[in-house]
N, CA, C and O atoms as a Tinker XYZ file with bonds, in Angstrom:
   528  protein
     1  N     -6.986000    1.770000  -16.814000    73     2
     2  CA    -6.416000    0.619000  -16.285000    64     1     3
     3  C     -6.994000    0.351000  -15.705000    63     2     4     5
     4  O     -8.108000    0.870000  -15.634000    81     3
     5  N     -6.545000   -0.773000  -14.808000    73     3     6
     6  CA    -7.150000   -1.560000  -14.314000    64     5     7
     7  C     -7.799000   -1.107000  -13.151000    63     6     8     9
     8  O     -8.965000   -1.104000  -12.754000    81     7
     9  N     -6.571000   -0.677000  -12.661000    73     7    10
    10  CA    -5.924000   -0.325000  -11.130000    64     9    11
    11  C     -6.514000    1.253000  -10.963000    63    10    12    13
    12  O     -6.500000    1.524000   -9.762000    81    11
    13  N     -7.087000    2.516000  -11.858000    73    11    14
    14  CA    -7.781000    2.952000  -12.341000    64    13    15
    15  C    -10.203000    2.830000  -12.552000    63    14    16    17
    16  O    -11.142000    3.534000  -12.924000    81    15
    17  N     -9.998000    1.798000  -12.133000    73    15    18
    18  CA   -11.121000    1.475000  -12.373000    64    17    19
    19  C    -12.360000    1.520000  -10.966000    63    18    20    21
    20  O    -12.220000    0.570000  -10.195000    81    19
    21  N    -13.103000    2.163000  -10.729000    73    19    22
    22  CA   -13.955000    2.789000   -9.328000    64    21    23
    23  C    -14.625000    0.975000   -8.853000    63    22    24    25
    24  O    -15.841000    1.167000   -8.851000    81    23
    25  N    -14.527000    0.303000   -8.692000    73    23    26
    26  CA   -15.034000   -0.407000   -8.339000    64    25    27
    27  C    -14.313000   -1.932000   -8.465000    63    26    28    29
    28  O    -13.704000   -2.307000   -9.467000    81    27
    29  N    -14.440000   -2.450000   -7.671000    73    27    30
    30  CA   -13.552000   -4.153000   -7.498000    64    29    31
    31  C    -13.940000   -4.850000   -8.602000    63    30    32    33
    32  O    -12.899000   -4.975000   -9.245000    81    31
    33  N    -14.840000   -5.387000   -9.212000    73    31    34
    34  CA   -15.429000   -5.685000  -10.002000    64    33    35
    35  C    -14.943000   -5.131000  -11.575000    63    34    36    37
    36  O    -14.930000   -5.966000  -12.479000    81    35
    37  N    -14.743000   -4.412000  -11.726000    73    35    38
    38  CA   -14.440000   -4.106000  -12.937000    64    37    39
    39  C    -12.641000   -3.936000  -12.614000    63    38    40    41
    40  O    -11.939000   -4.567000  -13.404000    81    39
    41  N    -12.305000   -3.573000  -12.120000    73    39    42
    42  CA   -10.999000   -3.444000  -11.259000    64    41    43
    43  C    -10.412000   -5.206000  -11.983000    63    42    44    45
    44  O     -9.750000   -5.565000  -12.957000    81    43
    45  N    -11.129000   -5.897000  -10.823000    73    43    46
    46  CA   -10.471000   -7.725000  -11.526000    64    45    47
    47  C    -10.759000   -8.127000  -12.116000    63    46    48    49
    48  O    -10.485000   -9.327000  -12.074000    81    47
    49  N    -12.052000   -7.401000  -13.933000    73    47    50
    50  CA   -12.470000   -8.018000  -15.386000    64    49    51
    51  C    -10.941000   -7.187000  -16.209000    63    50    52    53
    52  O    -10.240000   -7.786000  -17.024000    81    51
    53  N    -10.761000   -6.145000  -15.885000    73    51    54
    54  CA    -9.883000   -5.928000  -16.596000    64    53    55
    55  C     -8.567000   -6.219000  -16.182000    63    54    56    57
    56  O     -7.692000   -6.170000  -17.047000    81    55
    57  N     -8.164000   -6.601000  -14.676000    73    55    58
    58  CA    -6.394000   -7.710000  -15.165000    64    57    59
    59  C     -6.895000   -8.504000  -15.605000    63    58    60    61
    60  O     -6.369000   -8.699000  -16.701000    81    59
    61  N     -8.347000   -9.754000  -15.290000    73    59    62
    62  CA    -8.189000  -10.823000  -16.215000    64    61    63
    63  C     -7.814000  -10.734000  -17.707000    63    62    64    65
    64  O     -7.269000  -11.414000  -18.577000    81    63
    65  N     -8.722000   -8.857000  -17.442000    73    63    66
    66  CA    -8.340000   -9.379000  -19.519000    64    65    67
    67  C     -6.742000   -9.137000  -20.231000    63    66    68    69
    68  O     -6.333000   -9.308000  -21.380000    81    67
    69  N     -6.177000   -8.734000  -19.165000    73    67    70
    70  CA    -5.233000   -8.155000  -18.799000    64    69    71
    71  C     -4.029000   -9.382000  -19.439000    63    70    72    73
    72  O     -3.172000   -9.493000  -20.315000    81    71
    73  N     -4.714000  -10.215000  -18.227000    73    71    74
    74  CA    -3.839000  -11.812000  -17.842000    64    73    75
    75  C     -3.815000  -12.166000  -19.677000    63    74    76    77
    76  O     -3.147000  -12.184000  -20.711000    81    75
    77  N     -5.537000  -12.477000  -18.835000    73    75    78
    78  CA    -5.150000  -13.182000  -20.958000    64    77    79
    79  C     -4.082000  -12.530000  -22.436000    63    78    80    81
    80  O     -2.982000  -12.728000  -22.952000    81    79
    81  N     -5.063000  -11.842000  -22.568000    73    79    82
    82  CA    -3.795000  -10.796000  -23.958000    64    81    83
    83  C     -2.024000  -11.068000  -22.904000    63    82    84    85
    84  O     -1.282000  -10.506000  -23.710000    81    83
    85  N     -1.571000  -11.290000  -22.354000    73    83    86
    86  CA    -0.214000  -11.395000  -21.011000    64    85    87
    87  C      0.131000  -12.790000  -21.498000    63    86    88    89
    88  O      1.287000  -12.927000  -21.899000    81    87
    89  N     -0.707000  -13.905000  -21.537000    73    87    90
    90  CA    -0.501000  -15.239000  -21.877000    64    89    91
    91  C     -0.733000  -15.764000  -23.265000    63    90    92    93
    92  O     -0.677000  -16.941000  -23.621000    81    91
    93  N     -1.108000  -14.288000  -24.276000    73    91    94
    94  CA    -0.685000  -15.151000  -25.518000    64    93    95
    95  C      0.486000  -14.603000  -25.752000    63    94    96    97
    96  O      1.269000  -15.315000  -26.381000    81    95
    97  N      1.037000  -13.020000  -25.281000    73    95    98
    98  CA     2.116000  -12.773000  -25.423000    64    97    99
    99  C      3.403000  -13.229000  -24.968000    63    98   100   101
   100  O      4.338000  -13.261000  -25.768000    81    99
   101  N      3.623000  -13.748000  -23.223000    73    99   102
   102  CA     4.932000  -13.516000  -22.580000    64   101   103
   103  C      3.982000  -14.283000  -21.337000    63   102   104   105
   104  O      3.209000  -13.777000  -20.524000    81   103
   105  N      4.497000  -16.122000  -21.614000    73   103   106
   106  CA     3.750000  -16.642000  -20.298000    64   105   107
   107  C      3.996000  -16.777000  -19.149000    63   106   108   109
   108  O      3.083000  -17.347000  -18.553000    81   107
   109  N      4.712000  -16.548000  -18.631000    73   107   110
   110  CA     5.514000  -15.530000  -17.621000    64   109   111
   111  C      5.011000  -14.557000  -16.819000    63   110   112   113
   112  O      5.068000  -14.224000  -15.635000    81   111
   113  N      4.496000  -14.201000  -17.839000    73   111   114
   114  CA     4.336000  -12.862000  -17.259000    64   113   115
   115  C      2.917000  -12.318000  -16.742000    63   114   116   117
   116  O      2.655000  -11.464000  -15.894000    81   115
   117  N      1.768000  -13.430000  -17.876000    73   115   118
   118  CA     0.644000  -13.749000  -17.429000    64   117   119
   119  C      1.077000  -14.547000  -15.572000    63   118   120   121
   120  O      0.744000  -14.074000  -14.485000    81   119
   121  N      2.069000  -16.120000  -15.902000    73   119   122
   122  CA     1.601000  -16.114000  -14.054000    64   121   123
   123  C      1.515000  -15.361000  -13.459000    63   122   124   125
   124  O      0.413000  -15.156000  -12.949000    81   123
   125  N      3.045000  -14.167000  -13.055000    73   123   126
   126  CA     3.645000  -13.555000  -12.444000    64   125   127
   127  C      1.753000  -11.978000  -12.257000    63   126   128   129
   128  O      1.346000  -11.456000  -11.219000    81   127
   129  N      1.380000  -11.853000  -13.235000    73   127   130
   130  CA     0.713000  -11.303000  -12.582000    64   129   131
   131  C     -0.548000  -11.891000  -11.824000    63   130   132   133
   132  O     -1.107000  -11.422000  -10.833000    81   131
   133  N     -0.935000  -13.330000  -12.720000    73   131   134
   134  CA    -1.475000  -14.100000  -11.678000    64   133   135
   135  C     -1.185000  -13.759000  -10.183000    63   134   136   137
   136  O     -2.008000  -13.258000   -9.417000    81   135
   137  N      0.203000  -14.128000   -9.849000    73   135   138
   138  CA     0.505000  -14.094000   -8.278000    64   137   139
   139  C     -0.430000  -12.888000   -7.520000    63   138   140   141
   140  O     -1.390000  -12.839000   -6.751000    81   139
   141  N      0.585000  -11.835000   -8.325000    73   139   142
   142  CA     0.015000  -10.927000   -7.865000    64   141   143
   143  C     -0.875000  -10.098000   -7.643000    63   142   144   145
   144  O     -0.947000   -8.984000   -7.124000    81   143
   145  N     -1.950000  -11.240000   -8.402000    73   143   146
   146  CA    -3.222000  -10.692000   -8.487000    64   145   147
   147  C     -5.144000   -9.810000   -7.648000    63   146   148   149
   148  O     -6.050000   -9.047000   -7.983000    81   147
   149  N     -4.503000  -11.040000   -5.965000    73   147   150
   150  CA    -5.071000  -10.456000   -4.939000    64   149   151
   151  C     -4.500000   -9.224000   -4.572000    63   150   152   153
   152  O     -5.301000   -8.295000   -4.466000    81   151
   153  N     -3.224000   -8.968000   -4.336000    73   151   154
   154  CA    -1.977000   -7.463000   -3.694000    64   153   155
   155  C     -2.640000   -6.729000   -4.854000    63   154   156   157
   156  O     -3.475000   -5.969000   -4.364000    81   155
   157  N     -2.628000   -6.649000   -5.943000    73   155   158
   158  CA    -3.496000   -5.788000   -6.249000    64   157   159
   159  C     -4.618000   -4.669000   -6.774000    63   158   160   161
   160  O     -4.762000   -3.596000   -7.359000    81   159
   161  N     -5.367000   -5.884000   -6.034000    73   159   162
   162  CA    -7.343000   -5.544000   -6.539000    64   161   163
   163  C     -7.142000   -5.153000   -4.666000    63   162   164   165
   164  O     -7.991000   -4.476000   -4.085000    81   163
   165  N     -5.992000   -5.672000   -3.999000    73   163   166
   166  CA    -6.520000   -5.285000   -2.583000    64   165   167
   167  C     -7.338000   -4.071000   -1.752000    63   166   168   169
   168  O     -8.045000   -4.188000   -0.750000    81   167
   169  N     -6.836000   -2.316000   -2.869000    73   167   170
   170  CA    -7.694000   -1.502000   -2.227000    64   169   171
   171  C     -8.812000   -1.333000   -3.456000    63   170   172   173
   172  O     -9.063000   -0.130000   -3.511000    81   171
   173  N     -9.502000   -1.977000   -4.358000    73   171   174
   174  CA   -10.792000   -2.644000   -3.848000    64   173   175
   175  C    -11.919000   -3.049000   -3.708000    63   174   176   177
   176  O    -13.112000   -2.824000   -3.913000    81   175
   177  N    -11.082000   -3.823000   -3.232000    73   175   178
   178  CA   -11.651000   -5.245000   -2.625000    64   177   179
   179  C    -11.811000   -4.135000   -1.782000    63   178   180   181
   180  O    -12.410000   -3.179000   -2.273000    81   179
   181  N    -11.395000   -4.038000   -0.575000    73   179   182
   182  CA   -11.487000   -2.832000    0.953000    64   181   183
   183  C    -12.706000   -1.915000    1.304000    63   182   184   185
   184  O    -13.466000   -1.803000    2.265000    81   183
   185  N    -12.460000   -0.982000   -0.576000    73   183   186
   186  CA   -13.587000   -0.131000   -0.831000    64   185   187
   187  C    -12.710000    0.970000   -0.948000    63   186   188   189
   188  O    -13.237000    1.873000   -1.598000    81   187
   189  N    -11.588000    1.227000   -0.566000    73   187   190
   190  CA   -10.984000    2.921000   -0.651000    64   189   191
   191  C    -11.448000    3.636000   -1.289000    63   190   192   193
   192  O    -11.963000    3.579000   -2.406000    81   191
   193  N    -11.236000    4.618000   -0.362000    73   191   194
   194  CA   -12.204000    6.032000   -1.331000    64   193   195
   195  C    -10.896000    6.026000   -3.110000    63   194   196   197
   196  O     -9.983000    5.221000   -3.298000    81   195
   197  N    -11.285000    7.103000   -3.994000    73   195   198
   198  CA   -10.639000    7.052000   -5.021000    64   197   199
   199  C     -8.938000    8.020000   -4.674000    63   198   200   201
   200  O     -7.792000    7.734000   -5.018000    81   199
   201  N     -9.320000    8.847000   -4.108000    73   199   202
   202  CA    -8.261000   10.409000   -3.336000    64   201   203
   203  C     -7.399000    9.067000   -2.946000    63   202   204   205
   204  O     -6.353000    8.812000   -3.544000    81   203
   205  N     -7.763000    8.469000   -2.203000    73   203   206
   206  CA    -6.578000    8.184000   -1.190000    64   205   207
   207  C     -6.152000    6.621000   -1.530000    63   206   208   209
   208  O     -5.520000    6.112000   -0.604000    81   207
   209  N     -6.438000    5.475000   -3.037000    73   207   210
   210  CA    -6.064000    4.740000   -3.446000    64   209   211
   211  C     -5.452000    5.531000   -4.526000    63   210   212   213
   212  O     -4.778000    4.784000   -5.236000    81   211
   213  N     -5.436000    6.236000   -4.757000    73   211   214
   214  CA    -4.509000    6.895000   -5.430000    64   213   215
   215  C     -2.893000    7.663000   -4.856000    63   214   216   217
   216  O     -1.822000    7.916000   -5.406000    81   215
   217  N     -3.283000    7.781000   -3.896000    73   215   218
   218  CA    -2.080000    8.042000   -3.288000    64   217   219
   219  C     -1.445000    6.540000   -2.716000    63   218   220   221
   220  O     -0.369000    6.427000   -3.303000    81   219
   221  N     -1.629000    5.426000   -1.890000    73   219   222
   222  CA    -1.451000    4.895000   -1.652000    64   221   223
   223  C     -0.539000    3.525000   -2.756000    63   222   224   225
   224  O      0.346000    2.688000   -2.574000    81   223
   225  N     -1.480000    4.010000   -3.977000    73   223   226
   226  CA    -1.249000    3.121000   -5.542000    64   225   227
   227  C      1.133000    4.448000   -5.981000    63   226   228   229
   228  O      2.219000    4.331000   -6.551000    81   227
   229  N      0.640000    5.009000   -5.461000    73   227   230
   230  CA     1.705000    5.405000   -5.760000    64   229   231
   231  C      3.069000    5.642000   -5.400000    63   230   232   233
   232  O      2.993000    6.148000   -4.280000    81   231
   233  N      4.122000    5.571000   -5.682000    73   231   234
   234  CA     5.411000    5.634000   -4.062000    64   233   235
   235  C      6.154000    6.419000   -4.052000    63   234   236   237
   236  O      7.332000    6.206000   -3.765000    81   235
   237  N      5.348000    8.374000   -4.583000    73   235   238
   238  CA     5.564000    9.874000   -4.492000    64   237   239
   239  C      6.200000    9.804000   -2.958000    63   238   240   241
   240  O      7.391000   10.004000   -2.722000    81   239
   241  N      5.198000    9.484000   -1.958000    73   239   242
   242  CA     5.449000    9.343000   -0.839000    64   241   243
   243  C      6.599000    9.333000    0.396000    63   242   244   245
   244  O      7.140000    9.930000    1.326000    81   243
   245  N      6.433000    7.541000   -0.824000    73   243   246
   246  CA     7.696000    7.217000    0.531000    64   245   247
   247  C      9.358000    7.962000   -0.556000    63   246   248   249
   248  O     10.588000    8.008000   -0.589000    81   247
   249  N      8.555000    8.230000   -0.992000    73   247   250
   250  CA    10.283000    8.462000   -2.389000    64   249   251
   251  C     11.080000    9.960000   -1.553000    63   250   252   253
   252  O     12.286000   10.205000   -1.540000    81   251
   253  N     10.166000   10.636000   -1.029000    73   251   254
   254  CA     9.596000   12.110000   -0.836000    64   253   255
   255  C     10.474000   11.979000    0.695000    63   254   256   257
   256  O     11.264000   12.795000    1.169000    81   255
   257  N     10.023000   10.645000    1.267000    73   255   258
   258  CA    11.023000   10.777000    2.551000    64   257   259
   259  C     12.233000   10.501000    2.223000    63   258   260   261
   260  O     13.114000   11.348000    2.371000    81   259
   261  N     12.464000    9.408000    1.776000    73   259   262
   262  CA    13.566000    9.553000    0.790000    64   261   263
   263  C     14.297000   10.565000    1.396000    63   262   264   265
   264  O     14.814000   10.816000    2.484000    81   263
   265  N     14.138000   11.103000    0.186000    73   263   266
   266  CA    15.144000   12.052000   -0.369000    64   265   267
   267  C     15.010000   13.328000    0.953000    63   266   268   269
   268  O     16.160000   13.758000    0.867000    81   267
   269  N     14.438000   14.070000    1.944000    73   267   270
   270  CA    14.195000   14.247000    2.594000    64   269   271
   271  C     15.474000   13.487000    4.419000    63   270   272   273
   272  O     15.947000   14.240000    5.270000    81   271
   273  N     15.602000   12.248000    4.404000    73   271   274
   274  CA    16.105000   12.090000    4.948000    64   273   275
   275  C     17.815000   11.791000    5.005000    63   274   276   277
   276  O     18.629000   11.672000    5.920000    81   275
   277  N     17.889000   11.735000    3.315000    73   275   278
   278  CA    19.153000   11.319000    2.584000    64   277   279
   279  C     19.809000   12.870000    2.601000    63   278   280   281
   280  O     21.006000   12.979000    2.870000    81   279
   281  N     18.894000   14.234000    2.270000    73   279   282
   282  CA    19.167000   15.909000    2.781000    64   281   283
   283  C     19.812000   15.566000    4.305000    63   282   284   285
   284  O     20.964000   15.161000    4.456000    81   283
   285  N     18.626000   15.861000    5.674000    73   283   286
   286  CA    19.445000   15.463000    7.100000    64   285   287
   287  C     20.379000   14.705000    7.231000    63   286   288   289
   288  O     21.383000   15.045000    7.857000    81   287
   289  N     20.229000   13.352000    6.592000    73   287   290
   290  CA    21.288000   12.437000    7.047000    64   289   291
   291  C     23.308000   12.414000    7.182000    63   290   292   293
   292  O     24.174000   11.743000    7.743000    81   291
   293  N     23.208000   13.656000    6.230000    73   291   294
   294  CA    24.363000   14.021000    5.086000    64   293   295
   295  C     25.257000   14.721000    6.877000    63   294   296   297
   296  O     26.446000   14.478000    7.083000    81   295
   297  N     24.772000   15.180000    7.461000    73   295   298
   298  CA    25.570000   15.954000    8.697000    64   297   299
   299  C     25.086000   14.822000    9.439000    63   298   300   301
   300  O     24.225000   15.274000   10.194000    81   299
   301  N     25.191000   13.646000    9.603000    73   299   302
   302  CA    25.481000   12.771000   10.544000    64   301   303
   303  C     26.245000   11.472000   10.443000    63   302   304   305
   304  O     26.290000   10.447000    9.762000    81   303
   305  N     27.204000   12.437000   12.162000    73   303   306
   306  CA    29.053000   11.394000   11.642000    64   305   307
   307  C     28.532000    9.966000   11.798000    63   306   308   309
   308  O     27.548000    9.549000   12.408000    81   307
   309  N     29.838000    9.075000   10.788000    73   307   310
   310  CA    29.933000    8.146000   11.701000    64   309   311
   311  C     30.129000    6.283000   12.007000    63   310   312   313
   312  O     30.927000    5.477000   11.529000    81   311
   313  N     29.293000    6.165000   12.753000    73   311   314
   314  CA    28.907000    5.083000   14.037000    64   313   315
   315  C     29.075000    3.695000   13.325000    63   314   316   317
   316  O     28.871000    3.166000   12.233000    81   315
   317  N     29.792000    3.279000   15.146000    73   315   318
   318  CA    29.989000    1.856000   15.103000    64   317   319
   319  C     28.623000    0.575000   15.431000    63   318   320   321
   320  O     28.586000   -0.650000   15.317000    81   319
   321  N     27.611000    1.639000   15.881000    73   319   322
   322  CA    27.188000    0.774000   16.426000    64   321   323
   323  C     25.853000    1.405000   16.191000    63   322   324   325
   324  O     25.365000    2.502000   16.463000    81   323
   325  N     25.190000   -0.311000   15.238000    73   323   326
   326  CA    23.496000   -0.276000   14.977000    64   325   327
   327  C     22.670000    1.073000   15.423000    63   326   328   329
   328  O     22.249000    2.059000   14.819000    81   327
   329  N     22.647000    0.512000   17.108000    73   327   330
   330  CA    21.941000    1.067000   18.230000    64   329   331
   331  C     21.774000    3.034000   17.784000    63   330   332   333
   332  O     20.800000    3.706000   17.444000    81   331
   333  N     23.244000    3.385000   18.012000    73   331   334
   334  CA    24.007000    4.476000   17.096000    64   333   335
   335  C     22.632000    5.053000   15.995000    63   334   336   337
   336  O     21.911000    6.009000   15.709000    81   335
   337  N     22.903000    3.896000   15.747000    73   335   338
   338  CA    21.749000    4.793000   13.691000    64   337   339
   339  C     20.925000    4.160000   14.467000    63   338   340   341
   340  O     20.817000    5.270000   14.988000    81   339
   341  N     20.327000    3.578000   14.988000    73   339   342
   342  CA    19.245000    3.321000   14.984000    64   341   343
   343  C     18.609000    5.082000   15.492000    63   342   344   345
   344  O     17.781000    5.803000   14.935000    81   343
   345  N     19.113000    5.212000   16.272000    73   343   346
   346  CA    18.178000    6.363000   16.924000    64   345   347
   347  C     19.140000    7.786000   16.814000    63   346   348   349
   348  O     19.407000    8.479000   17.796000    81   347
   349  N     19.576000    8.060000   15.498000    73   347   350
   350  CA    20.280000    9.033000   14.552000    64   349   351
   351  C     19.440000    8.485000   13.068000    63   350   352   353
   352  O     20.094000    8.310000   12.040000    81   351
   353  N     17.986000    8.255000   13.103000    73   351   354
   354  CA    17.650000    7.822000   11.712000    64   353   355
   355  C     16.537000    7.985000   12.790000    63   354   356   357
   356  O     15.835000    8.756000   12.136000    81   355
   357  N     15.938000    7.845000   13.825000    73   355   358
   358  CA    14.614000    8.163000   14.442000    64   357   359
   359  C     14.207000    9.523000   14.716000    63   358   360   361
   360  O     13.060000    9.941000   14.553000    81   359
   361  N     15.616000   10.493000   15.326000    73   359   362
   362  CA    15.511000   11.738000   14.907000    64   361   363
   363  C     15.809000   12.660000   13.887000    63   362   364   365
   364  O     15.550000   13.859000   13.776000    81   363
   365  N     16.626000   11.567000   12.895000    73   363   366
   366  CA    15.799000   12.272000   11.286000    64   365   367
   367  C     14.413000   12.518000   10.524000    63   366   368   369
   368  O     13.904000   13.325000    9.747000    81   367
   369  N     14.187000   11.639000   11.037000    73   367   370
   370  CA    12.769000   11.627000   10.571000    64   369   371
   371  C     12.281000   12.271000   11.459000    63   370   372   373
   372  O     11.647000   13.218000   10.995000    81   371
   373  N     12.256000   12.205000   12.959000    73   371   374
   374  CA    11.408000   13.204000   13.772000    64   373   375
   375  C     11.214000   14.742000   13.080000    63   374   376   377
   376  O     10.243000   15.363000   12.647000    81   375
   377  N     12.876000   15.060000   13.230000    73   375   378
   378  CA    13.244000   16.461000   11.872000    64   377   379
   379  C     12.169000   16.544000   10.280000    63   378   380   381
   380  O     11.512000   17.327000    9.594000    81   379
   381  N     12.548000   15.294000   10.365000    73   379   382
   382  CA    11.407000   16.084000    8.388000    64   381   383
   383  C     10.354000   15.696000    9.438000    63   382   384   385
   384  O     11.557000   15.895000    9.608000    81   383
   385  N      9.550000   15.409000   10.190000    73   383   386
   386  CA     8.587000   14.328000    9.552000    64   385   387
   387  C      7.342000   16.479000    9.127000    63   386   388   389
   388  O      6.382000   16.657000    8.378000    81   387
   389  N      7.765000   17.053000    9.643000    73   387   390
   390  CA     7.369000   18.607000   10.037000    64   389   391
   391  C      7.289000   19.017000    7.990000    63   390   392   393
   392  O      6.341000   19.628000    7.497000    81   391
   393  N      8.387000   18.544000    7.240000    73   391   394
   394  CA     8.001000   18.903000    5.883000    64   393   395
   395  C      7.140000   18.071000    5.250000    63   394   396   397
   396  O      6.786000   18.350000    4.105000    81   395
   397  N      6.646000   16.864000    5.922000    73   395   398
   398  CA     5.651000   15.928000    5.729000    64   397   399
   399  C      4.675000   16.342000    4.786000    63   398   400   401
   400  O      3.785000   17.058000    5.243000    81   399
   401  N      4.612000   15.969000    3.176000    73   399   402
   402  CA     2.603000   16.764000    3.152000    64   401   403
   403  C      1.848000   15.806000    3.429000    63   402   404   405
   404  O      2.428000   14.728000    3.557000    81   403
   405  N      0.724000   15.809000    3.574000    73   403   406
   406  CA    -0.529000   15.303000    3.772000    64   405   407
   407  C     -0.825000   14.439000    3.282000    63   406   408   409
   408  O     -1.267000   14.815000    2.197000    81   407
   409  N     -0.922000   12.923000    3.384000    73   407   410
   410  CA    -1.439000   12.014000    2.103000    64   409   411
   411  C     -2.607000   12.594000    1.615000    63   410   412   413
   412  O     -3.162000   13.388000    2.375000    81   411
   413  N     -3.288000   12.312000    0.150000    73   411   414
   414  CA    -4.301000   12.451000    0.305000    64   413   415
   415  C     -5.359000   12.076000    0.321000    63   414   416   417
   416  O     -5.754000   11.894000   -0.830000    81   415
   417  N     -6.284000   11.783000    1.257000    73   415   418
   418  CA    -7.267000   11.427000    1.303000    64   417   419
   419  C     -7.235000   10.690000    1.997000    63   418   420   421
   420  O     -7.687000    9.546000    1.948000    81   419
   421  N     -6.384000   11.507000    3.216000    73   419   422
   422  CA    -6.091000   10.760000    4.286000    64   421   423
   423  C     -7.305000   10.375000    5.760000    63   422   424   425
   424  O     -7.397000    9.542000    6.662000    81   423
   425  N     -8.101000   11.652000    5.222000    73   423   426
   426  CA    -9.109000   11.811000    5.737000    64   425   427
   427  C    -10.291000   10.849000    6.209000    63   426   428   429
   428  O    -10.938000   10.787000    7.254000    81   427
   429  N    -10.316000    9.962000    4.752000    73   427   430
   430  CA   -10.834000    8.729000    4.632000    64   429   431
   431  C    -10.254000    7.037000    5.438000    63   430   432   433
   432  O    -10.720000    5.920000    5.664000    81   431
   433  N     -9.110000    7.723000    5.608000    73   431   434
   434  CA    -8.173000    7.073000    6.340000    64   433   435
   435  C     -8.634000    5.454000    7.594000    63   434   436   437
   436  O     -8.195000    4.310000    7.720000    81   435
   437  N    -10.092000    6.570000    8.492000    73   435   438
   438  CA   -10.606000    5.815000    9.413000    64   437   439
   439  C    -11.570000    4.879000    8.576000    63   438   440   441
   440  O    -11.477000    3.671000    8.795000    81   439
   441  N    -12.367000    5.262000    7.762000    73   439   442
   442  CA   -13.244000    4.594000    7.273000    64   441   443
   443  C    -12.874000    3.226000    7.441000    63   442   444   445
   444  O    -13.403000    2.248000    7.969000    81   443
   445  N    -11.507000    3.514000    6.663000    73   443   446
   446  CA   -10.936000    1.865000    5.293000    64   445   447
   447  C    -10.492000    1.198000    6.433000    63   446   448   449
   448  O    -10.259000   -0.010000    6.393000    81   447
   449  N    -10.268000    2.251000    8.041000    73   447   450
   450  CA    -9.429000    0.987000    8.805000    64   449   451
   451  C    -11.191000   -0.140000    9.536000    63   450   452   453
   452  O    -11.324000   -1.349000    9.729000    81   451
   453  N    -11.842000    0.639000    9.659000    73   451   454
   454  CA   -13.359000    0.133000    9.716000    64   453   455
   455  C    -13.819000   -1.488000    9.066000    63   454   456   457
   456  O    -14.244000   -2.545000    9.533000    81   455
   457  N    -13.378000   -0.846000    7.476000    73   455   458
   458  CA   -13.590000   -1.448000    6.485000    64   457   459
   459  C    -12.947000   -2.803000    6.733000    63   458   460   461
   460  O    -13.466000   -3.824000    6.280000    81   459
   461  N    -11.305000   -2.843000    7.778000    73   459   462
   462  CA   -10.809000   -3.519000    7.169000    64   461   463
   463  C    -11.030000   -5.002000    8.519000    63   462   464   465
   464  O    -10.732000   -6.196000    8.519000    81   463
   465  N    -11.986000   -3.659000    9.935000    73   463   466
   466  CA   -11.485000   -4.414000   10.253000    64   465   467
   467  C    -13.237000   -5.512000   10.646000    63   466   468   469
   468  O    -13.570000   -6.196000   11.613000    81   467
   469  N    -13.674000   -5.288000    9.812000    73   467   470
   470  CA   -15.135000   -5.873000    9.107000    64   469   471
   471  C    -14.844000   -6.504000    9.333000    63   470   472   473
   472  O    -14.840000   -7.082000   10.419000    81   471
   473  N    -14.179000   -6.853000    7.769000    73   471   474
   474  CA   -13.676000   -7.901000    7.567000    64   473   475
   475  C    -12.381000   -8.743000    7.661000    63   474   476   477
   476  O    -11.887000   -9.415000    6.756000    81   475
   477  N    -11.938000   -8.589000    8.884000    73   475   478
   478  CA   -11.210000   -9.666000   10.032000    64   477   479
   479  C    -12.470000   -9.982000   11.198000    63   478   480   481
   480  O    -12.345000  -10.956000   11.941000    81   479
   481  N    -13.543000   -9.189000   11.286000    73   479   482
   482  CA   -14.391000   -9.978000   12.200000    64   481   483
   483  C    -14.871000  -10.699000   12.276000    63   482   484   485
   484  O    -15.205000  -11.374000   13.250000    81   483
   485  N    -15.215000  -10.839000   10.306000    73   483   486
   486  CA   -16.421000  -11.495000    9.896000    64   485   487
   487  C    -15.987000  -13.580000   10.254000    63   486   488   489
   488  O    -16.725000  -14.418000   10.770000    81   487
   489  N    -14.409000  -13.763000    9.657000    73   487   490
   490  CA   -13.928000  -14.820000    9.780000    64   489   491
   491  C    -14.360000  -16.165000   11.377000    63   490   492   493
   492  O    -14.570000  -17.367000   11.536000    81   491
   493  N    -14.269000  -14.827000   12.232000    73   491   494
   494  CA   -13.954000  -14.990000   13.444000    64   493   495
   495  C    -15.708000  -15.606000   13.704000    63   494   496   497
   496  O    -15.758000  -16.568000   14.470000    81   495
   497  N    -16.936000  -15.175000   13.192000    73   495   498
   498  CA   -18.257000  -14.877000   12.956000    64   497   499
   499  C    -18.730000  -16.257000   12.639000    63   498   500   501
   500  O    -19.636000  -16.898000   13.172000    81   499
   501  N    -17.913000  -16.589000   11.639000    73   499   502
   502  CA   -18.091000  -17.862000   10.724000    64   501   503
   503  C    -18.143000  -18.968000   11.740000    63   502   504   505
   504  O    -19.172000  -19.468000   12.196000    81   503
   505  N    -16.047000  -19.510000   12.245000    73   503   506
   506  CA   -16.039000  -19.954000   13.421000    64   505   507
   507  C    -16.757000  -20.230000   14.576000    63   506   508   509
   508  O    -16.847000  -21.254000   15.254000    81   507
   509  N    -17.198000  -19.248000   14.663000    73   507   510
   510  CA   -17.763000  -19.353000   16.397000    64   509   511
   511  C    -19.080000  -20.127000   16.259000    63   510   512   513
   512  O    -19.299000  -21.083000   17.003000    81   511
   513  N    -20.248000  -19.617000   15.025000    73   511   514
   514  CA   -21.058000  -20.654000   14.954000    64   513   515
   515  C    -21.178000  -21.056000   14.606000    63   514   516   517
   516  O    -22.377000  -21.282000   14.443000    81   515
   517  N    -19.766000  -22.231000   13.535000    73   515   518
   518  CA   -19.865000  -23.596000   13.457000    64   517   519
   519  C    -19.073000  -23.881000   14.753000    63   518   520   521
   520  O    -18.534000  -24.978000   14.601000    81   519
   521  N    -18.803000  -23.415000   15.841000    73   519   522
   522  CA   -18.411000  -23.907000   17.151000    64   521   523
   523  C    -19.940000  -24.686000   17.700000    63   522   524   525
   524  O    -20.146000  -25.776000   18.234000    81   523
   525  N    -20.578000  -23.899000   17.411000    73   523   526
   526  CA   -21.858000  -23.612000   18.495000    64   525   527
   527  C    -22.438000  -24.693000   17.780000    63   526   528
   528  O    -23.562000  -25.098000   18.078000    81   527
């Protein structure tokens, strides 16, 4: 599977192979894959380590949070104002925070942020050189 590949080049190659195969089966499915191509390969492009990438590709952490909130929100009384609902939701999330599990690979988030910052600085460097 493309998203399980270790490198950006391999993931990109497999996605392109999948797109070619899809085109023989369903043109619109192939077009949809091409539309999502950059988003699908972003974690590889940013060189997100495997363990963190696996966590970020999963919906489990979000589903777990929704489950905890759903369980806790049953104690919230109906309210007429959205401001009060927002405060209640904030408190429920704060209460549930103790039960959240750590994101697998969380220690590597700093490394990923450095990669993102470096990538964002590159276009600025190029435009600064052109202006000079």
